[in-house]
LUMMAR-544980 format. One record per residue (C-alpha): residue in one letter; z, x negated, y. Coordinates in Angstrom, 1 decimal, decimal comma. Layout:
<aa:A; Z:Z; X:X; Y:Y>
...
// end
This chain:
<aa:X; Z:13,0; X:-14,8; Y:-14,1>
<aa:X; Z:11,0; X:-14,6; Y:-17,3>
<aa:X; Z:8,3; X:-17,0; Y:-15,6>
<aa:X; Z:11,1; X:-19,6; Y:-15,1>
<aa:X; Z:12,4; X:-19,4; Y:-18,1>
<aa:X; Z:9,2; X:-19,7; Y:-19,9>
<aa:X; Z:8,2; X:-22,6; Y:-17,8>
<aa:X; Z:11,7; X:-24,3; Y:-18,9>
<aa:X; Z:10,9; X:-24,1; Y:-22,2>
<aa:X; Z:7,7; X:-25,9; Y:-21,5>
<aa:X; Z:5,7; X:-22,3; Y:-22,4>
<aa:X; Z:6,7; X:-23,2; Y:-26,1>
<aa:X; Z:5,5; X:-20,6; Y:-28,6>
<aa:X; Z:5,6; X:-16,7; Y:-27,4>
<aa:X; Z:6,1; X:-18,1; Y:-24,1>
<aa:X; Z:2,8; X:-19,6; Y:-23,9>
<aa:X; Z:1,6; X:-16,1; Y:-23,1>
<aa:X; Z:3,9; X:-15,9; Y:-19,8>
<aa:X; Z:1,3; X:-18,7; Y:-18,9>
<aa:X; Z:-1,5; X:-16,7; Y:-17,9>
<aa:X; Z:-1,9; X:-14,5; Y:-15,1>
<aa:X; Z:-3,4; X:-11,7; Y:-16,7>
<aa:X; Z:-0,8; X:-11,0; Y:-19,3>
<aa:X; Z:1,9; X:-11,1; Y:-16,6>
<aa:X; Z:-0,2; X:-8,7; Y:-14,6>
<aa:X; Z:-0,3; X:-5,9; Y:-17,8>
<aa:X; Z:3,4; X:-6,7; Y:-18,2>
<aa:X; Z:4,4; X:-5,9; Y:-14,5>
<aa:X; Z:2,6; X:-2,5; Y:-14,8>
<aa:X; Z:4,4; X:-1,7; Y:-18,0>
<aa:X; Z:7,8; X:-3,0; Y:-16,7>
<aa:X; Z:7,6; X:-0,8; Y:-13,1>
<aa:X; Z:6,1; X:2,0; Y:-15,2>
<aa:X; Z:9,1; X:1,8; Y:-17,2>
<aa:X; Z:11,6; X:1,5; Y:-14,6>
<aa:X; Z:10,1; X:4,3; Y:-12,6>
<aa:X; Z:10,4; X:6,6; Y:-15,3>
<aa:X; Z:13,4; X:6,1; Y:-16,2>
<aa:X; Z:15,3; X:5,8; Y:-12,8>
<aa:X; Z:13,6; X:8,6; Y:-11,7>
<aa:X; Z:15,2; X:11,6; Y:-12,7>
<aa:X; Z:18,8; X:10,7; Y:-11,3>
<aa:X; Z:17,2; X:9,0; Y:-8,2>
<aa:X; Z:15,6; X:12,4; Y:-7,2>
<aa:X; Z:18,9; X:14,6; Y:-8,2>
<aa:X; Z:20,9; X:11,7; Y:-6,1>
<aa:X; Z:18,5; X:12,1; Y:-2,9>
<aa:X; Z:18,6; X:16,0; Y:-3,5>
<aa:X; Z:22,4; X:16,0; Y:-3,1>
<aa:X; Z:22,3; X:13,6; Y:-0,1>
<aa:X; Z:19,7; X:15,4; Y:1,9>
<aa:X; Z:20,4; X:19,0; Y:1,2>
<aa:X; Z:17,1; X:20,8; Y:3,1>
<aa:X; Z:15,0; X:17,7; Y:2,8>
<aa:X; Z:12,7; X:16,5; Y:5,6>
<aa:X; Z:11,7; X:19,1; Y:7,9>
<aa:X; Z:8,2; X:20,1; Y:7,5>
<aa:X; Z:5,8; X:20,7; Y:10,4>
<aa:X; Z:6,0; X:24,0; Y:12,0>
<aa:X; Z:2,5; X:23,9; Y:13,0>
<aa:X; Z:1,0; X:22,5; Y:9,6>
<aa:X; Z:-0,4; X:24,9; Y:6,9>
<aa:X; Z:1,7; X:27,7; Y:6,1>
<aa:X; Z:1,6; X:26,8; Y:2,3>
<aa:X; Z:3,6; X:23,9; Y:3,2>
<aa:X; Z:6,5; X:25,9; Y:4,0>
<aa:X; Z:7,2; X:26,3; Y:-0,1>
<aa:X; Z:8,3; X:22,5; Y:0,0>
<aa:X; Z:11,3; X:23,0; Y:2,1>
<aa:X; Z:13,9; X:21,3; Y:0,6>
<aa:X; Z:12,2; X:18,9; Y:-1,4>
<aa:X; Z:14,1; X:15,3; Y:-1,0>
<aa:X; Z:12,0; X:12,8; Y:0,8>
<aa:X; Z:12,4; X:8,8; Y:0,6>
<aa:X; Z:11,2; X:9,0; Y:-3,1>
<aa:X; Z:9,6; X:5,3; Y:-1,6>
<aa:X; Z:12,7; X:3,8; Y:-2,6>
<aa:X; Z:12,0; X:4,3; Y:-6,1>
<aa:X; Z:8,8; X:2,7; Y:-5,9>
<aa:X; Z:10,0; X:-0,4; Y:-4,4>
<aa:X; Z:13,1; X:-0,7; Y:-6,7>
<aa:X; Z:10,6; X:-0,6; Y:-9,8>
<aa:X; Z:8,2; X:-2,8; Y:-7,9>
<aa:X; Z:11,0; X:-5,4; Y:-6,8>
<aa:X; Z:12,2; X:-6,0; Y:-10,5>
<aa:X; Z:9,1; X:-6,2; Y:-12,1>
<aa:X; Z:8,3; X:-8,8; Y:-9,6>
<aa:X; Z:11,5; X:-10,6; Y:-10,2>
<aa:X; Z:10,9; X:-10,4; Y:-13,9>
<aa:X; Z:7,3; X:-11,7; Y:-13,9>
<aa:X; Z:6,1; X:-13,7; Y:-11,0>
<aa:X; Z:6,3; X:-17,2; Y:-9,7>
<aa:X; Z:9,0; X:-16,9; Y:-7,2>
<aa:X; Z:8,0; X:-20,8; Y:-5,9>
<aa:X; Z:4,5; X:-19,3; Y:-4,3>
<aa:X; Z:4,9; X:-18,8; Y:-1,0>
<aa:X; Z:2,2; X:-15,9; Y:-0,7>
<aa:X; Z:4,6; X:-13,8; Y:-3,2>
<aa:X; Z:7,4; X:-14,1; Y:-0,3>
<aa:X; Z:5,0; X:-13,2; Y:2,2>
<aa:X; Z:4,1; X:-9,9; Y:0,1>
<aa:X; Z:7,8; X:-8,9; Y:-0,5>
<aa:X; Z:8,9; X:-9,3; Y:3,0>
<aa:X; Z:6,4; X:-7,2; Y:4,5>
<aa:X; Z:6,8; X:-4,9; Y:1,4>
<aa:X; Z:10,6; X:-4,5; Y:2,1>
<aa:X; Z:10,4; X:-5,1; Y:5,8>
<aa:X; Z:8,0; X:-2,0; Y:6,5>
<aa:X; Z:9,8; X:0,0; Y:3,4>
<aa:X; Z:13,1; X:-0,6; Y:5,6>
<aa:X; Z:11,4; X:0,8; Y:9,2>
<aa:X; Z:10,0; X:3,6; Y:6,7>
<aa:X; Z:13,6; X:4,5; Y:5,5>
<aa:X; Z:15,2; X:4,4; Y:9,0>
<aa:X; Z:12,7; X:6,8; Y:10,1>
<aa:X; Z:13,0; X:9,0; Y:7,0>
<aa:X; Z:16,7; X:8,8; Y:7,5>
<aa:X; Z:16,5; X:10,1; Y:11,2>
<aa:X; Z:14,2; X:12,8; Y:10,5>
<aa:X; Z:16,6; X:14,1; Y:7,7>
<aa:X; Z:20,0; X:13,2; Y:9,7>
<aa:X; Z:18,2; X:15,3; Y:12,9>
<aa:X; Z:16,7; X:17,9; Y:11,2>
<aa:X; Z:13,5; X:17,1; Y:12,8>
<aa:X; Z:9,9; X:15,4; Y:12,4>
<aa:X; Z:10,1; X:12,9; Y:15,4>
<aa:X; Z:12,3; X:10,3; Y:13,8>
<aa:X; Z:12,0; X:6,5; Y:15,2>
<aa:X; Z:9,8; X:6,0; Y:18,2>
<aa:X; Z:6,3; X:4,6; Y:17,8>
<aa:X; Z:6,6; X:1,9; Y:20,2>
<aa:X; Z:10,0; X:0,8; Y:18,5>
<aa:X; Z:8,2; X:1,2; Y:15,0>
<aa:X; Z:5,0; X:-0,5; Y:15,9>
<aa:X; Z:7,0; X:-3,7; Y:17,9>
<aa:X; Z:9,1; X:-4,6; Y:14,9>
<aa:X; Z:6,3; X:-4,1; Y:12,5>
<aa:X; Z:4,1; X:-6,3; Y:14,2>
<aa:X; Z:7,2; X:-8,7; Y:14,2>
<aa:X; Z:7,4; X:-8,7; Y:10,5>
<aa:X; Z:3,7; X:-9,2; Y:10,2>
<aa:X; Z:3,4; X:-11,8; Y:12,3>
<aa:X; Z:5,7; X:-14,2; Y:10,2>
<aa:X; Z:4,0; X:-13,2; Y:6,9>
<aa:X; Z:0,7; X:-13,8; Y:8,8>
<aa:X; Z:2,3; X:-17,4; Y:9,7>
<aa:X; Z:3,2; X:-18,2; Y:6,4>
<aa:X; Z:-0,2; X:-17,2; Y:4,8>
<aa:X; Z:-1,8; X:-19,3; Y:7,9>
<aa:X; Z:0,2; X:-22,4; Y:6,8>
<aa:X; Z:-1,3; X:-22,2; Y:3,2>
<aa:X; Z:-4,6; X:-20,4; Y:3,9>
<aa:X; Z:-6,4; X:-21,5; Y:7,2>
<aa:X; Z:-7,6; X:-19,6; Y:10,0>
<aa:X; Z:-11,4; X:-18,0; Y:8,6>
<aa:X; Z:-12,2; X:-14,5; Y:8,8>
<aa:X; Z:-14,6; X:-14,1; Y:6,0>
<aa:X; Z:-17,4; X:-11,7; Y:5,8>
<aa:X; Z:-19,0; X:-9,5; Y:2,7>
<aa:X; Z:-22,3; X:-9,6; Y:1,6>
<aa:X; Z:-22,6; X:-13,3; Y:2,6>
<aa:X; Z:-21,8; X:-16,6; Y:0,6>
<aa:X; Z:-18,8; X:-18,1; Y:1,8>
<aa:X; Z:-19,8; X:-17,5; Y:5,4>
<aa:X; Z:-16,5; X:-17,2; Y:7,9>
<aa:X; Z:-15,8; X:-17,5; Y:11,4>
<aa:X; Z:-12,9; X:-19,8; Y:12,3>
<aa:X; Z:-10,1; X:-17,9; Y:14,5>
<aa:X; Z:-8,2; X:-20,6; Y:15,1>
<aa:X; Z:-4,9; X:-19,2; Y:17,2>
<aa:X; Z:-6,1; X:-15,7; Y:17,2>
<aa:X; Z:-6,3; X:-15,5; Y:13,2>
<aa:X; Z:-2,4; X:-14,5; Y:13,3>
<aa:X; Z:-2,9; X:-11,9; Y:15,7>
<aa:X; Z:-5,7; X:-10,4; Y:13,8>
<aa:X; Z:-3,9; X:-10,7; Y:10,2>
<aa:X; Z:-0,9; X:-9,0; Y:11,6>
<aa:X; Z:-3,2; X:-6,3; Y:12,8>
<aa:X; Z:-4,6; X:-5,8; Y:9,4>
<aa:X; Z:-1,4; X:-5,7; Y:8,1>
<aa:X; Z:0,1; X:-3,2; Y:10,4>
<aa:X; Z:-3,0; X:-1,0; Y:10,8>
<aa:X; Z:-3,6; X:-0,3; Y:7,1>
<aa:X; Z:0,3; X:0,2; Y:6,8>
<aa:X; Z:0,2; X:3,1; Y:9,3>
<aa:X; Z:-3,1; X:4,3; Y:8,1>
<aa:X; Z:-1,6; X:4,5; Y:4,5>
<aa:X; Z:1,4; X:6,3; Y:6,5>
<aa:X; Z:-0,8; X:9,2; Y:7,6>
<aa:X; Z:-2,7; X:9,8; Y:4,5>
<aa:X; Z:0,9; X:10,6; Y:2,8>
<aa:X; Z:0,7; X:14,4; Y:3,8>
<aa:X; Z:-0,2; X:16,1; Y:0,4>
<aa:X; Z:1,4; X:16,0; Y:-2,9>
<aa:X; Z:-0,1; X:12,4; Y:-4,5>
<aa:X; Z:-2,8; X:11,8; Y:-1,9>
<aa:X; Z:-1,9; X:8,8; Y:-0,6>
<aa:X; Z:-0,4; X:7,5; Y:-4,2>
<aa:X; Z:-3,5; X:7,9; Y:-6,4>
<aa:X; Z:-5,9; X:5,9; Y:-3,7>
<aa:X; Z:-3,4; X:3,3; Y:-3,5>
<aa:X; Z:-3,2; X:2,6; Y:-6,8>
<aa:X; Z:-6,8; X:2,7; Y:-7,1>
<aa:X; Z:-7,0; X:0,1; Y:-4,4>
<aa:X; Z:-4,2; X:-2,0; Y:-5,8>
<aa:X; Z:-6,8; X:-2,0; Y:-9,3>
<aa:X; Z:-9,5; X:-3,3; Y:-6,9>
<aa:X; Z:-7,1; X:-6,0; Y:-5,5>
<aa:X; Z:-5,6; X:-7,1; Y:-8,8>
<aa:X; Z:-9,2; X:-8,3; Y:-9,8>
<aa:X; Z:-10,4; X:-9,5; Y:-6,0>
<aa:X; Z:-7,2; X:-11,8; Y:-5,8>
<aa:X; Z:-7,7; X:-13,0; Y:-9,4>
<aa:X; Z:-11,1; X:-14,2; Y:-8,7>
<aa:X; Z:-10,4; X:-15,6; Y:-5,7>
<aa:X; Z:-7,5; X:-17,6; Y:-7,1>
<aa:X; Z:-9,6; X:-19,3; Y:-10,1>
<aa:X; Z:-11,9; X:-21,9; Y:-8,7>
<aa:X; Z:-14,7; X:-21,4; Y:-11,1>
<aa:X; Z:-15,0; X:-17,5; Y:-10,6>
<aa:X; Z:-15,0; X:-18,0; Y:-6,7>
<aa:X; Z:-17,5; X:-20,8; Y:-6,6>
<aa:X; Z:-20,0; X:-18,4; Y:-8,9>
<aa:X; Z:-19,5; X:-15,4; Y:-6,7>
<aa:X; Z:-19,8; X:-17,3; Y:-3,6>
<aa:X; Z:-16,3; X:-15,8; Y:-2,4>
<aa:X; Z:-13,3; X:-18,2; Y:-0,8>
<aa:X; Z:-11,3; X:-19,7; Y:-2,9>
<aa:X; Z:-7,6; X:-19,3; Y:-2,6>
<aa:X; Z:-5,3; X:-21,6; Y:-4,7>
<aa:X; Z:-2,3; X:-19,5; Y:-6,1>
<aa:X; Z:-3,5; X:-16,5; Y:-4,8>
<aa:X; Z:-4,1; X:-15,3; Y:-8,3>
<aa:X; Z:-0,5; X:-14,6; Y:-8,7>
<aa:X; Z:-0,6; X:-11,9; Y:-6,4>
<aa:X; Z:-2,5; X:-9,9; Y:-9,2>
<aa:X; Z:0,7; X:-9,9; Y:-11,1>
<aa:X; Z:2,2; X:-8,1; Y:-7,6>
<aa:X; Z:-0,8; X:-5,9; Y:-7,5>
<aa:X; Z:0,2; X:-4,5; Y:-11,1>
<aa:X; Z:4,0; X:-3,9; Y:-9,9>
<aa:X; Z:2,2; X:-1,8; Y:-7,5>
<aa:X; Z:0,2; X:0,2; Y:-9,6>
<aa:X; Z:3,2; X:1,0; Y:-12,1>
<aa:X; Z:5,7; X:1,9; Y:-9,6>
<aa:X; Z:2,9; X:3,9; Y:-8,2>
<aa:X; Z:2,4; X:5,4; Y:-11,6>
<aa:X; Z:5,5; X:6,4; Y:-12,3>
<aa:X; Z:6,4; X:7,8; Y:-8,8>
<aa:X; Z:3,4; X:10,0; Y:-9,4>
<aa:X; Z:4,6; X:11,3; Y:-12,4>
<aa:X; Z:7,4; X:13,1; Y:-10,3>
<aa:X; Z:5,0; X:13,4; Y:-6,9>
<aa:X; Z:2,3; X:15,6; Y:-8,9>
<aa:X; Z:2,3; X:19,1; Y:-7,6>
<aa:X; Z:4,2; X:20,5; Y:-7,4>
<aa:X; Z:6,4; X:17,2; Y:-6,1>
<aa:X; Z:9,8; X:16,8; Y:-6,9>
<aa:X; Z:10,1; X:14,2; Y:-4,4>
<aa:X; Z:8,3; X:13,2; Y:-1,5>
<aa:X; Z:7,2; X:9,3; Y:-1,0>
<aa:X; Z:8,2; X:9,7; Y:2,7>
<aa:X; Z:7,6; X:6,7; Y:5,0>
<aa:X; Z:9,9; X:4,4; Y:3,2>
<aa:X; Z:7,2; X:4,6; Y:0,7>
<aa:X; Z:3,7; X:4,6; Y:2,7>
<aa:X; Z:4,7; X:2,4; Y:4,8>
<aa:X; Z:5,6; X:-0,6; Y:2,6>
<aa:X; Z:2,7; X:-0,1; Y:0,3>
<aa:X; Z:0,3; X:0,1; Y:2,9>
<aa:X; Z:1,7; X:-3,2; Y:4,2>
<aa:X; Z:1,6; X:-4,9; Y:0,8>
<aa:X; Z:-2,0; X:-3,9; Y:0,6>
<aa:X; Z:-3,0; X:-5,6; Y:4,2>
<aa:X; Z:-1,1; X:-8,6; Y:3,2>
<aa:X; Z:-2,9; X:-9,2; Y:0,1>
<aa:X; Z:-5,9; X:-8,7; Y:1,6>
<aa:X; Z:-5,0; X:-11,2; Y:4,3>
<aa:X; Z:-4,2; X:-13,6; Y:1,6>
<aa:X; Z:-7,7; X:-13,3; Y:-0,3>
<aa:X; Z:-9,7; X:-13,5; Y:2,6>
<aa:X; Z:-10,8; X:-10,0; Y:2,1>
<aa:X; Z:-9,8; X:-8,4; Y:5,4>
<aa:X; Z:-13,1; X:-6,8; Y:5,8>
<aa:X; Z:-13,5; X:-5,6; Y:2,1>
<aa:X; Z:-10,2; X:-3,8; Y:2,6>
<aa:X; Z:-11,7; X:-1,5; Y:5,3>
<aa:X; Z:-14,4; X:-0,5; Y:2,7>
<aa:X; Z:-12,1; X:-0,1; Y:-0,7>
<aa:X; Z:-9,4; X:1,5; Y:2,0>
<aa:X; Z:-11,9; X:3,7; Y:3,4>
<aa:X; Z:-10,5; X:6,7; Y:3,0>
<aa:X; Z:-7,1; X:5,3; Y:4,8>
<aa:X; Z:-9,3; X:3,9; Y:7,7>
<aa:X; Z:-10,6; X:7,8; Y:8,0>
<aa:X; Z:-7,5; X:9,5; Y:7,9>
<aa:X; Z:-6,1; X:7,1; Y:10,5>
<aa:X; Z:-9,3; X:7,5; Y:12,5>
<aa:X; Z:-9,2; X:10,9; Y:12,7>
<aa:X; Z:-5,7; X:10,9; Y:14,3>
<aa:X; Z:-6,9; X:8,5; Y:16,9>
<aa:X; Z:-10,4; X:10,7; Y:17,5>
<aa:X; Z:-8,0; X:13,9; Y:17,8>
<aa:X; Z:-5,3; X:12,7; Y:20,4>
<aa:X; Z:-8,2; X:10,7; Y:22,4>
<aa:X; Z:-10,4; X:13,5; Y:22,7>
<aa:X; Z:-7,4; X:16,3; Y:22,8>
<aa:X; Z:-5,9; X:14,4; Y:26,1>
<aa:X; Z:-9,2; X:14,2; Y:28,0>
<aa:X; Z:-11,0; X:17,4; Y:27,2>
<aa:X; Z:-7,6; X:19,7; Y:26,1>
<aa:X; Z:-9,7; X:20,6; Y:23,3>
<aa:X; Z:-10,0; X:19,8; Y:19,5>
<aa:X; Z:-12,3; X:18,3; Y:17,3>
<aa:X; Z:-10,5; X:18,9; Y:14,2>
<aa:X; Z:-8,4; X:21,7; Y:13,4>
<aa:X; Z:-5,6; X:19,7; Y:12,5>
<aa:X; Z:-5,4; X:15,9; Y:11,9>
<aa:X; Z:-4,8; X:14,0; Y:9,6>
<aa:X; Z:-8,1; X:15,1; Y:8,3>
<aa:X; Z:-7,1; X:16,4; Y:5,0>
<aa:X; Z:-5,1; X:19,3; Y:7,0>
<aa:X; Z:-8,5; X:20,0; Y:8,4>
<aa:X; Z:-9,9; X:20,5; Y:5,0>
<aa:X; Z:-7,0; X:23,0; Y:4,2>
<aa:X; Z:-7,7; X:24,9; Y:7,2>
<aa:X; Z:-11,1; X:25,4; Y:6,6>
<aa:X; Z:-9,6; X:27,2; Y:3,3>
<aa:X; Z:-9,4; X:24,3; Y:0,5>
<aa:X; Z:-6,6; X:24,7; Y:-1,6>
<aa:X; Z:-4,0; X:21,7; Y:-1,6>
<aa:X; Z:-5,2; X:20,4; Y:-5,1>
<aa:X; Z:-8,9; X:20,8; Y:-4,2>
<aa:X; Z:-8,2; X:18,3; Y:-1,3>
<aa:X; Z:-5,8; X:15,8; Y:-3,1>
<aa:X; Z:-8,8; X:15,5; Y:-6,2>
<aa:X; Z:-11,9; X:15,3; Y:-4,0>
<aa:X; Z:-10,0; X:12,5; Y:-1,9>
<aa:X; Z:-9,3; X:10,7; Y:-4,8>
<aa:X; Z:-12,9; X:10,6; Y:-6,0>
<aa:X; Z:-13,9; X:9,3; Y:-2,6>
<aa:X; Z:-11,1; X:6,3; Y:-3,1>
<aa:X; Z:-12,6; X:5,5; Y:-6,5>
<aa:X; Z:-16,3; X:5,5; Y:-4,8>
<aa:X; Z:-15,4; X:3,6; Y:-1,8>
<aa:X; Z:-13,2; X:1,0; Y:-4,5>
<aa:X; Z:-16,0; X:0,4; Y:-6,5>
<aa:X; Z:-18,5; X:-0,2; Y:-3,2>
<aa:X; Z:-15,9; X:-2,6; Y:-2,3>
<aa:X; Z:-15,7; X:-4,6; Y:-5,4>
<aa:X; Z:-19,9; X:-4,7; Y:-5,3>
<aa:X; Z:-19,2; X:-7,1; Y:-2,2>
<aa:X; Z:-18,4; X:-9,6; Y:-5,1>
<aa:X; Z:-21,6; X:-9,8; Y:-6,2>
<aa:X; Z:-23,7; X:-8,8; Y:-3,3>
<aa:X; Z:-24,1; X:-12,3; Y:-1,5>
// end
């Protein structure tokens, strides 16, 4: 809205600042953070009244989690509210990449909301069937991938090389949709401890804020040898909104959590990051920057596969953060150490910008 007004006024006077993506990215962080902090208490109170006993706690989980019974879920709605409001204020809404990201974020958020609502209503940890979820997620991600492909081409670029890529052609939408869905579910699986998923999402968003800004600038992209994606820089503002909304949520999600993100938030934020990586042609780098989420997802896949074949478990409990809890690590210890890992992986991913 403000961008549109500033454009109508020809970016005259103080409105000239709004011309710059760097300014709007910072403003988006502040706006989403402010909105999230303001609506947080009433929002959490409303969820507590509506949900009663809250989302059920896994009976086979760590016993320390039983104390969390009654904590409301669907806190992701708070993140999405602050994110969307910030986006509407500061972004150029004529940019198709913005709508692709919004479509995935809100679409995945809706799927997560239905899953959370089903769990609360039935007092069960089952939720919507996995097959149904995946089918709808792939449909949403497929539409976004098609939008991106029209603007962006069908190349799969490799890190540590200068603009080397493979043209996937008609297979590109499948690959892009898989990236978005896989990362959305990887973040979803990571969201099992207070603050565990939120801070790594923020860290990854900071990294991709820089990546899309550089990819969208022809001079920086040429200097670094990364693919230049015209208009991708606008997504730096989207990343800023994710960061601000995430920080506001973390204020209330810090141990002991007053609210859980739920699938509503984790699926939406994971899908958003996956979409941003696809736009920037940094899908493989996403696997490095979001390596923590990848490991969490792989731990579940390996555990299920091995148990079905042998009847034995590799990890004491999956996802892997619960394995460390079962080994005796306290919840804050697991969370903070995983945050450190996420930060190191983000720095490693950013190093690919120069090591080419």
